C-alpha angles and dihedrals in degrees: 000000000000127000125238130189110241125211112227129189116263092244090068089078091072090044091056090055093048093048090052093060092043091054094041091056090049090056106021097148097047095048091041090053091053092054093043089057089051090050090051090049091048092053090050093048092046090055089063111090118243097338098054097074090047093051091048090058089047093058094052093090088049089054091052089050094047094051091046088054091047092049092048090049091050091051090053092051094255125134122266110232141160095255090075089074090062101044095118090054099047120112110272094028117137106272094203094053090045091053092050090048092052090049089050090053093051093048091050093050092047093050094045095045090049090053094050092048091050093050091047090054090049097050092033091230095309092132093054091047090051091053091052092050094048089051094049126087110284112246134150090262090048092048090053092051089050091051090049091048093050091050090057108111090208089064092057092048093048092048090050090052091049094047097046101039096040090049092051090048092051096056100067092039094047096094099009099101091056093045092053097042100039105025100032096233120163123246099265092038094053092048092050093046092050094049091045091051091050091049096048089048096039092130093056091039090055093048089047093055093044090050091055091046089052094048091048093048093047094050091045091051093049091048089050093049093049092048091046094050095043096032130205133109088227090065091050091050088053100045104037098062095054090046092050088049092052093050093047094049093045091050094054088046090057094057092078094054090055092049096046093053096039091057131045131180117232129185115263118244109247113250116256 
């Protein structure tokens, strides 16, 4: 069997988002457990000095692959369990595909880390300071510091570098983990196939991203209105983390739908 890149209508982008929520609510415990295990692993990795942050970036393609495997299993009526995150490392797994997948993870981590370091050098740490200020208790002095940080031109330049370069990096890595693990493609071939699939289906990809932006904005607006009407920072602290968890899990669930419709297997023509 060979793999061809299918061209899908732009409207399918919104359908992928809708399907992700439908499937998530059919298996909320299984998908949430997968993401919870990732969060535990992330906390452990971040506790490691220097190398921890790099390793956390390296496992992101594995998280994409694990959720794609879980989504595929759920669609086939199979249980969603934590073992799906470790499929490439199980006994009997293809060693060559596993090695390519590990190289893919290291390449993603290196490119992402290089981009973040470049952006940090451009904004001189303004983005990290802004995050700390936003997470601190809101006072008049805190508000003035936030306004001063937002007025820093270096912050805007650093954010543009993060947005553009990280966006360019994500395109070739979008489908690459599945192409390596399931189709046996090499490192360069999987990156090229993923980028080409995103380009050919750029209309659906754009609608997909806009749909996620709209869903996130709508949920954020509703949460803000509820907190504003009822009042209380404690309520916001209790409601926002579960909402963020739901959105994160549903997003990773949606990745498989995009992959499945972007690629289709076709029989190979017999050699003459």
